[in-house]
C-alpha positions as a LaTeX table, in Angstrom:
\begin{tabular}{lrrr}
\hline
Residue & $x$ (\AA) & $y$ (\AA) & $z$ (\AA) \\
\hline
Unk1 & $-16.08$ & $-7.10$ & $-25.25$ \\
Unk2 & $-12.38$ & $-7.10$ & $-26.07$ \\
Unk3 & $-10.28$ & $-7.37$ & $-22.96$ \\
Unk4 & $-7.21$ & $-5.22$ & $-22.41$ \\
Unk5 & $-3.98$ & $-7.09$ & $-21.75$ \\
Unk6 & $-2.11$ & $-6.32$ & $-18.56$ \\
Unk7 & 1.01 & $-8.14$ & $-17.40$ \\
Unk8 & 1.48 & $-8.80$ & $-13.69$ \\
Unk9 & 5.20 & $-9.31$ & $-13.04$ \\
Unk10 & 5.38 & $-11.17$ & $-9.75$ \\
Unk11 & 1.97 & $-12.75$ & $-9.87$ \\
Unk12 & 3.06 & $-15.11$ & $-7.09$ \\
Unk13 & 3.71 & $-12.26$ & $-4.61$ \\
Unk14 & 1.17 & $-10.97$ & $-2.09$ \\
Unk15 & 0.63 & $-7.78$ & $-4.10$ \\
Unk16 & 0.41 & $-9.69$ & $-7.38$ \\
Unk17 & $-2.24$ & $-12.04$ & $-6.05$ \\
Unk18 & $-4.22$ & $-9.12$ & $-4.63$ \\
Unk19 & $-4.26$ & $-7.39$ & $-8.03$ \\
Unk20 & $-5.53$ & $-10.59$ & $-9.64$ \\
Unk21 & $-8.22$ & $-10.97$ & $-6.98$ \\
Unk22 & $-9.26$ & $-7.33$ & $-7.36$ \\
Unk23 & $-9.67$ & $-7.68$ & $-11.13$ \\
Unk24 & $-11.73$ & $-10.85$ & $-10.69$ \\
Unk25 & $-13.93$ & $-9.42$ & $-7.93$ \\
Unk26 & $-14.78$ & $-6.31$ & $-9.96$ \\
Unk27 & $-15.16$ & $-8.17$ & $-13.27$ \\
Unk28 & $-12.82$ & $-5.75$ & $-15.02$ \\
Unk29 & $-12.39$ & $-6.18$ & $-18.80$ \\
Unk30 & $-8.75$ & $-7.17$ & $-18.38$ \\
Unk31 & $-6.83$ & $-10.25$ & $-19.50$ \\
Unk32 & $-4.14$ & $-10.51$ & $-16.83$ \\
Unk33 & $-0.97$ & $-12.36$ & $-17.78$ \\
Unk34 & 1.06 & $-13.32$ & $-14.70$ \\
Unk35 & 4.76 & $-14.10$ & $-14.54$ \\
Unk36 & 7.07 & $-15.27$ & $-11.75$ \\
Unk37 & 8.60 & $-12.83$ & $-9.29$ \\
Unk38 & 12.08 & $-14.26$ & $-9.88$ \\
Unk39 & 14.14 & $-14.60$ & $-13.08$ \\
Unk40 & 14.26 & $-18.06$ & $-14.64$ \\
Unk41 & 11.92 & $-19.46$ & $-12.00$ \\
Unk42 & 8.65 & $-21.28$ & $-12.55$ \\
Unk43 & 6.03 & $-21.20$ & $-9.81$ \\
Unk44 & 3.11 & $-23.52$ & $-9.22$ \\
Unk45 & $-0.05$ & $-21.53$ & $-8.45$ \\
Unk46 & $-3.56$ & $-22.55$ & $-7.52$ \\
Unk47 & $-6.42$ & $-20.72$ & $-9.24$ \\
Unk48 & $-10.07$ & $-21.76$ & $-9.40$ \\
Unk49 & $-9.22$ & $-25.20$ & $-8.02$ \\
Unk50 & $-6.66$ & $-25.75$ & $-10.75$ \\
Unk51 & $-2.88$ & $-25.98$ & $-10.55$ \\
Unk52 & $-1.12$ & $-23.76$ & $-13.07$ \\
Unk53 & 2.52 & $-23.00$ & $-13.85$ \\
Unk54 & 3.56 & $-19.36$ & $-13.73$ \\
Unk55 & 6.60 & $-18.95$ & $-15.95$ \\
Unk56 & 9.42 & $-16.41$ & $-15.87$ \\
Unk57 & 9.27 & $-13.13$ & $-17.73$ \\
Unk58 & 10.25 & $-13.11$ & $-21.41$ \\
Unk59 & 9.78 & $-10.84$ & $-24.42$ \\
Unk60 & 6.63 & $-12.61$ & $-25.60$ \\
Unk61 & 4.94 & $-12.00$ & $-22.23$ \\
Unk62 & 4.73 & $-8.25$ & $-22.91$ \\
Unk63 & 3.61 & $-8.30$ & $-26.54$ \\
Unk64 & 0.40 & $-6.29$ & $-26.92$ \\
Unk65 & 0.32 & $-5.30$ & $-23.25$ \\
Unk66 & $-1.35$ & $-2.05$ & $-22.32$ \\
Unk67 & 0.13 & $-2.01$ & $-18.81$ \\
Unk68 & 2.98 & $-3.79$ & $-17.03$ \\
Unk69 & 2.60 & $-3.98$ & $-13.27$ \\
Unk70 & 5.79 & $-4.69$ & $-11.33$ \\
Unk71 & 5.62 & $-6.67$ & $-8.08$ \\
Unk72 & 8.60 & $-8.98$ & $-8.50$ \\
Unk73 & 12.20 & $-8.91$ & $-7.38$ \\
Unk74 & 14.40 & $-5.92$ & $-8.20$ \\
Unk75 & 16.13 & $-7.91$ & $-10.95$ \\
Unk76 & 13.01 & $-9.05$ & $-12.74$ \\
Unk77 & 11.30 & $-5.65$ & $-12.33$ \\
Unk78 & 14.24 & $-3.89$ & $-13.98$ \\
Unk79 & 14.22 & $-6.42$ & $-16.80$ \\
Unk80 & 10.50 & $-5.89$ & $-17.33$ \\
Unk81 & 10.97 & $-2.12$ & $-17.38$ \\
Unk82 & 13.70 & $-2.41$ & $-20.00$ \\
Unk83 & 11.61 & $-4.70$ & $-22.18$ \\
Unk84 & 8.54 & $-2.46$ & $-21.86$ \\
Unk85 & 10.51 & 0.66 & $-22.84$ \\
Unk86 & 11.59 & $-1.08$ & $-26.05$ \\
Unk87 & 8.03 & $-1.75$ & $-27.20$ \\
Unk88 & 5.97 & 0.40 & $-29.53$ \\
Unk89 & 3.46 & 1.41 & $-28.42$ \\
Unk90 & 5.01 & 1.46 & $-24.97$ \\
Unk91 & 2.83 & 0.03 & $-22.20$ \\
Unk92 & 2.32 & 1.88 & $-18.96$ \\
Unk93 & 4.93 & 0.78 & $-16.38$ \\
Unk94 & 3.53 & 0.66 & $-12.84$ \\
Unk95 & 5.81 & $-0.17$ & $-9.90$ \\
Unk96 & 4.00 & $-1.61$ & $-6.86$ \\
Unk97 & 7.23 & $-2.13$ & $-4.88$ \\
Unk98 & 8.84 & 1.31 & $-4.93$ \\
Unk99 & 12.09 & $-0.23$ & $-6.14$ \\
Unk100 & 12.24 & 2.12 & $-9.15$ \\
Unk101 & 11.37 & 5.22 & $-7.16$ \\
Unk102 & 14.80 & 6.80 & $-7.66$ \\
Unk103 & 14.62 & 6.51 & $-11.46$ \\
Unk104 & 14.65 & 9.91 & $-13.23$ \\
Unk105 & 11.34 & 9.15 & $-14.95$ \\
Unk106 & 9.59 & 7.97 & $-11.76$ \\
Unk107 & 6.52 & 9.84 & $-10.59$ \\
Unk108 & 4.45 & 9.16 & $-7.49$ \\
Unk109 & 0.82 & 8.24 & $-8.10$ \\
Unk110 & $-2.25$ & 8.06 & $-5.88$ \\
Unk111 & $-5.31$ & 8.76 & $-8.06$ \\
Unk112 & $-8.05$ & 10.57 & $-6.19$ \\
Unk113 & $-5.76$ & 12.39 & $-3.77$ \\
Unk114 & $-2.86$ & 13.49 & $-5.96$ \\
Unk115 & $-2.28$ & 16.75 & $-7.75$ \\
Unk116 & $-1.59$ & 16.59 & $-11.49$ \\
Unk117 & 1.23 & 14.04 & $-11.95$ \\
Unk118 & 4.62 & 15.29 & $-13.10$ \\
Unk119 & 4.97 & 15.24 & $-16.87$ \\
Unk120 & 7.42 & 12.70 & $-18.28$ \\
Unk121 & 7.94 & 11.27 & $-21.74$ \\
Unk122 & 8.32 & 7.71 & $-20.44$ \\
Unk123 & 6.98 & 7.75 & $-16.88$ \\
Unk124 & 7.43 & 4.98 & $-14.36$ \\
Unk125 & 4.31 & 5.16 & $-12.24$ \\
Unk126 & 5.18 & 4.56 & $-8.58$ \\
Unk127 & 2.29 & 3.34 & $-6.43$ \\
Unk128 & 2.27 & 5.50 & $-3.29$ \\
Unk129 & 2.92 & 3.79 & 0.03 \\
Unk130 & $-0.39$ & 2.36 & 1.30 \\
Unk131 & $-0.02$ & 3.92 & 4.77 \\
Unk132 & 0.60 & 7.31 & 3.14 \\
Unk133 & $-2.44$ & 6.87 & 0.88 \\
Unk134 & $-4.73$ & 6.04 & 3.82 \\
Unk135 & $-3.39$ & 8.87 & 6.00 \\
Unk136 & $-3.49$ & 11.43 & 3.18 \\
Unk137 & $-7.14$ & 10.56 & 2.55 \\
Unk138 & $-7.99$ & 11.08 & 6.21 \\
Unk139 & $-6.08$ & 14.34 & 6.59 \\
Unk140 & $-7.59$ & 15.83 & 3.44 \\
Unk141 & $-11.05$ & 14.88 & 4.72 \\
Unk142 & $-10.34$ & 16.46 & 8.11 \\
Unk143 & $-8.94$ & 19.62 & 6.55 \\
Unk144 & $-12.24$ & 20.01 & 4.70 \\
Unk145 & $-14.01$ & 20.06 & 8.08 \\
Unk146 & $-11.73$ & 22.66 & 9.68 \\
Unk147 & $-8.25$ & 23.92 & 8.93 \\
Unk148 & $-5.49$ & 21.65 & 10.24 \\
Unk149 & $-2.44$ & 23.05 & 12.02 \\
Unk150 & $-0.47$ & 19.87 & 12.84 \\
Unk151 & $-0.59$ & 16.08 & 12.78 \\
Unk152 & 1.31 & 13.47 & 14.80 \\
Unk153 & 0.95 & 9.83 & 13.78 \\
Unk154 & 2.14 & 6.41 & 14.92 \\
Unk155 & 1.95 & 3.83 & 12.13 \\
Unk156 & 1.72 & 0.16 & 13.08 \\
Unk157 & 3.41 & $-1.89$ & 10.36 \\
Unk158 & 2.06 & $-5.38$ & 9.51 \\
Unk159 & 4.31 & $-8.27$ & 8.50 \\
Unk160 & 2.74 & $-8.43$ & 5.03 \\
Unk161 & 4.29 & $-5.05$ & 4.22 \\
Unk162 & 7.54 & $-6.99$ & 3.80 \\
Unk163 & 6.21 & $-9.86$ & 1.71 \\
Unk164 & 5.51 & $-13.54$ & 2.12 \\
Unk165 & 8.84 & $-14.38$ & 3.77 \\
Unk166 & 8.03 & $-11.91$ & 6.56 \\
Unk167 & 4.56 & $-13.40$ & 6.97 \\
Unk168 & 6.04 & $-16.88$ & 7.22 \\
Unk169 & 8.57 & $-15.79$ & 9.82 \\
Unk170 & 5.90 & $-14.19$ & 12.01 \\
Unk171 & 3.84 & $-17.38$ & 11.77 \\
Unk172 & 6.80 & $-19.62$ & 12.54 \\
Unk173 & 7.91 & $-17.45$ & 15.46 \\
Unk174 & 4.43 & $-17.73$ & 16.96 \\
Unk175 & 4.41 & $-21.51$ & 16.58 \\
Unk176 & 7.92 & $-21.71$ & 18.06 \\
Unk177 & 6.90 & $-19.68$ & 21.10 \\
Unk178 & 3.98 & $-22.00$ & 21.82 \\
Unk179 & 6.28 & $-24.99$ & 21.39 \\
Unk180 & 9.03 & $-23.46$ & 23.56 \\
Unk181 & 11.50 & $-23.88$ & 20.69 \\
Unk182 & 14.04 & $-21.56$ & 19.06 \\
Unk183 & 12.52 & $-18.78$ & 16.98 \\
Unk184 & 13.54 & $-18.17$ & 13.35 \\
Unk185 & 14.85 & $-14.62$ & 12.92 \\
Unk186 & 16.25 & $-14.64$ & 9.38 \\
Unk187 & 13.98 & $-11.90$ & 8.01 \\
Unk188 & 13.64 & $-9.46$ & 10.92 \\
Unk189 & 16.67 & $-10.50$ & 13.05 \\
Unk190 & 14.37 & $-9.88$ & 16.01 \\
Unk191 & 11.31 & $-11.29$ & 17.73 \\
Unk192 & 8.23 & $-9.91$ & 16.00 \\
Unk193 & 5.64 & $-12.32$ & 17.40 \\
Unk194 & 3.88 & $-11.01$ & 20.54 \\
Unk195 & 6.11 & $-7.96$ & 20.37 \\
Unk196 & 6.21 & $-4.30$ & 19.35 \\
Unk197 & 9.45 & $-2.99$ & 17.85 \\
Unk198 & 10.83 & 0.48 & 17.05 \\
Unk199 & 13.58 & $-1.13$ & 14.93 \\
Unk200 & 14.77 & $-4.50$ & 13.62 \\
Unk201 & 18.00 & $-6.35$ & 14.29 \\
Unk202 & 21.22 & $-5.30$ & 12.56 \\
Unk203 & 21.08 & $-8.25$ & 10.14 \\
Unk204 & 17.45 & $-7.89$ & 9.07 \\
Unk205 & 16.75 & $-8.67$ & 5.42 \\
Unk206 & 14.04 & $-6.04$ & 5.01 \\
Unk207 & 14.09 & $-2.25$ & 4.83 \\
Unk208 & 14.56 & $-0.62$ & 8.22 \\
Unk209 & 11.62 & 1.03 & 9.95 \\
Unk210 & 13.54 & 4.31 & 9.71 \\
Unk211 & 13.67 & 3.93 & 5.91 \\
Unk212 & 9.95 & 3.17 & 5.86 \\
Unk213 & 9.30 & 6.30 & 7.93 \\
Unk214 & 11.25 & 8.43 & 5.47 \\
Unk215 & 9.41 & 6.94 & 2.50 \\
Unk216 & 5.98 & 7.52 & 4.02 \\
Unk217 & 6.96 & 11.08 & 5.00 \\
Unk218 & 8.19 & 11.83 & 1.46 \\
Unk219 & 5.00 & 10.47 & $-0.08$ \\
Unk220 & 2.84 & 12.44 & 2.34 \\
Unk221 & 4.70 & 15.62 & 1.48 \\
Unk222 & 4.06 & 15.03 & $-2.22$ \\
Unk223 & 0.38 & 14.24 & $-1.65$ \\
Unk224 & $-0.43$ & 16.89 & 0.97 \\
Unk225 & 1.73 & 19.93 & 0.17 \\
Unk226 & $-0.28$ & 21.00 & $-2.94$ \\
Unk227 & $-3.37$ & 21.22 & $-0.71$ \\
Unk228 & $-1.51$ & 23.39 & 1.80 \\
Unk229 & $-1.65$ & 20.83 & 4.60 \\
Unk230 & 1.04 & 20.90 & 7.31 \\
Unk231 & 3.90 & 18.36 & 7.49 \\
Unk232 & 3.19 & 15.19 & 9.45 \\
Unk233 & 5.31 & 14.07 & 12.42 \\
Unk234 & 5.53 & 10.31 & 11.99 \\
Unk235 & 6.80 & 7.19 & 13.75 \\
Unk236 & 6.58 & 3.63 & 12.39 \\
Unk237 & 6.40 & 0.66 & 14.77 \\
Unk238 & 6.47 & $-3.02$ & 13.82 \\
Unk239 & 3.30 & $-4.70$ & 15.06 \\
Unk240 & 2.83 & $-8.47$ & 15.59 \\
Unk241 & 0.03 & $-8.69$ & 12.99 \\
Unk242 & $-0.13$ & $-10.31$ & 9.58 \\
Unk243 & $-2.17$ & $-7.84$ & 7.51 \\
Unk244 & $-3.53$ & $-4.31$ & 7.65 \\
Unk245 & $-2.27$ & $-0.94$ & 8.85 \\
Unk246 & $-3.51$ & 0.76 & 11.99 \\
Unk247 & $-2.53$ & 4.34 & 12.70 \\
Unk248 & $-2.94$ & 6.35 & 15.88 \\
Unk249 & $-3.58$ & 9.89 & 14.64 \\
Unk250 & $-3.50$ & 13.15 & 16.60 \\
Unk251 & $-4.44$ & 16.34 & 14.78 \\
Unk252 & $-4.63$ & 19.96 & 15.84 \\
Unk253 & $-7.22$ & 22.24 & 14.23 \\
Unk254 & $-7.19$ & 26.01 & 14.11 \\
Unk255 & $-10.64$ & 25.78 & 15.69 \\
Unk256 & $-11.67$ & 22.31 & 16.84 \\
Unk257 & $-15.03$ & 21.07 & 15.48 \\
Unk258 & $-17.17$ & 18.77 & 17.61 \\
Unk259 & $-16.92$ & 15.00 & 17.20 \\
Unk260 & $-20.37$ & 14.71 & 15.62 \\
Unk261 & $-19.37$ & 17.16 & 12.86 \\
Unk262 & $-16.15$ & 15.26 & 12.20 \\
Unk263 & $-17.96$ & 11.90 & 12.01 \\
Unk264 & $-20.63$ & 13.30 & 9.71 \\
Unk265 & $-18.12$ & 14.90 & 7.36 \\
Unk266 & $-15.92$ & 11.78 & 7.20 \\
Unk267 & $-18.95$ & 9.62 & 6.34 \\
Unk268 & $-20.02$ & 12.03 & 3.62 \\
Unk269 & $-16.48$ & 11.90 & 2.21 \\
Unk270 & $-16.65$ & 8.10 & 1.95 \\
Unk271 & $-14.86$ & 6.91 & 5.09 \\
Unk272 & $-16.21$ & 3.93 & 7.04 \\
Unk273 & $-16.75$ & 5.61 & 10.40 \\
Unk274 & $-17.32$ & 3.35 & 13.41 \\
Unk275 & $-19.17$ & 5.04 & 16.26 \\
Unk276 & $-19.05$ & 3.94 & 19.89 \\
Unk277 & $-22.02$ & 1.62 & 19.25 \\
Unk278 & $-20.08$ & $-0.41$ & 16.67 \\
Unk279 & $-16.91$ & $-2.45$ & 16.65 \\
Unk280 & $-13.84$ & $-0.21$ & 16.35 \\
Unk281 & $-11.73$ & 0.11 & 13.25 \\
Unk282 & $-9.06$ & $-2.59$ & 13.17 \\
Unk283 & $-6.60$ & $-4.21$ & 10.84 \\
Unk284 & $-8.67$ & $-7.43$ & 10.72 \\
Unk285 & $-11.91$ & $-5.56$ & 10.01 \\
Unk286 & $-10.20$ & $-3.68$ & 7.17 \\
Unk287 & $-8.95$ & $-6.79$ & 5.33 \\
Unk288 & $-10.40$ & $-6.94$ & 1.83 \\
Unk289 & $-11.96$ & $-3.47$ & 2.16 \\
Unk290 & $-11.29$ & $-0.47$ & $-0.02$ \\
Unk291 & $-10.86$ & 2.99 & 1.44 \\
Unk292 & $-10.29$ & 3.85 & 5.08 \\
Unk293 & $-11.93$ & 2.90 & 8.38 \\
Unk294 & $-12.01$ & 5.40 & 11.26 \\
Unk295 & $-13.14$ & 5.09 & 14.88 \\
Unk296 & $-12.57$ & 6.35 & 18.42 \\
Unk297 & $-12.64$ & 10.03 & 17.52 \\
Unk298 & $-12.02$ & 11.81 & 20.81 \\
Unk299 & $-11.19$ & 15.41 & 21.80 \\
Unk300 & $-7.76$ & 15.79 & 23.40 \\
Unk301 & $-8.40$ & 16.78 & 27.02 \\
Unk302 & $-4.97$ & 18.43 & 27.22 \\
Unk303 & $-5.29$ & 20.56 & 24.08 \\
Unk304 & $-8.41$ & 22.59 & 23.16 \\
Unk305 & $-7.61$ & 22.24 & 19.44 \\
Unk306 & $-6.54$ & 18.59 & 19.46 \\
Unk307 & $-8.42$ & 15.44 & 18.40 \\
Unk308 & $-7.45$ & 11.76 & 18.51 \\
Unk309 & $-8.52$ & 9.29 & 15.82 \\
Unk310 & $-7.90$ & 5.62 & 15.07 \\
Unk311 & $-7.34$ & 4.74 & 11.39 \\
Unk312 & $-7.28$ & 1.31 & 9.75 \\
Unk313 & $-6.77$ & 0.16 & 6.15 \\
Unk314 & $-5.82$ & $-2.94$ & 4.16 \\
Unk315 & $-2.30$ & $-2.40$ & 2.84 \\
Unk316 & $-2.51$ & $-5.05$ & 0.10 \\
Unk317 & $-5.92$ & $-3.91$ & $-1.14$ \\
Unk318 & $-4.79$ & $-0.26$ & $-1.15$ \\
Unk319 & $-1.74$ & $-1.08$ & $-3.30$ \\
Unk320 & $-3.76$ & $-3.23$ & $-5.70$ \\
Unk321 & $-6.56$ & $-0.70$ & $-6.04$ \\
Unk322 & $-4.12$ & 2.15 & $-6.63$ \\
Unk323 & $-2.25$ & 0.16 & $-9.28$ \\
Unk324 & $-5.47$ & $-0.76$ & $-11.07$ \\
Unk325 & $-6.63$ & 2.86 & $-11.08$ \\
Unk326 & $-3.29$ & 4.00 & $-12.53$ \\
Unk327 & $-3.52$ & 1.37 & $-15.27$ \\
Unk328 & $-7.10$ & 2.41 & $-16.00$ \\
Unk329 & $-6.10$ & 6.07 & $-16.31$ \\
Unk330 & $-3.25$ & 5.09 & $-18.62$ \\
Unk331 & $-5.79$ & 3.37 & $-20.87$ \\
Unk332 & $-7.89$ & 6.55 & $-21.04$ \\
Unk333 & $-4.86$ & 8.71 & $-21.76$ \\
Unk334 & $-3.88$ & 6.54 & $-24.73$ \\
Unk335 & $-7.43$ & 5.85 & $-26.00$ \\
\hline
\end{tabular}
């Protein structure tokens, strides 16, 4: 079988590695070419017990590519986009970072829960935010049980949402606390370890939690409005965890169904529902898993239409899976 060539720009990033792992695990007929996340930088990588050198992006990297997946720095992603647009036939351009979201040709993608994507001659496919993807799946499932009137959600952000540097800082802060030494705060400009934060320090090197809230809200609007679902009231909190989103979800139905009906419908729709006899949904339980995990579904004692739910999902796996599906659909469109 001839393998299709995909190029993973930023193969050394968390998202890039997850895409590579996903392709390997599912034995997809894809030859994945990986390049460094930074311009003019070579990276040593370990794969199948071998040390390999991942080189920087150049013109030859993209020759014959069917899809170019962008997970690198803003500079190298823009360079890859420019090179891809100059090729004929033009490969699909898929942005896993959201850095090209403001481009005129950008269109948000979340196969399986999206309406028909906006038509564009040279689209830049933007992978929807993983928290928005997980929440949109849940809300669409719930709306199929009984009509939703409102939703209020607290999203607990993991360090891995901000890349390897953020992971390292959380790890180093934890070690420093145990050693009673000064904590590094270069990335977050705040203590993240053993802490919950509504915002970062003024000199943080990552997007603010407010900006993340706005991005998730915008993506949810795009994904939910065509189905007639209500807007979501949202708050994002930084959690002291490495991987995986958890979300505390409150929904109001027009007429509240019983918990058993909700659990049954969510299971039938493909959610991993954890009853009271099983371990609850959690960010650690969700690692490496596709889809969504739901537990602790409880009626709201203060509201006859309200229900509480606990939602968990793997942010890295969600991004990788979404990107792979977009690339697969691009192959079918051009076949």
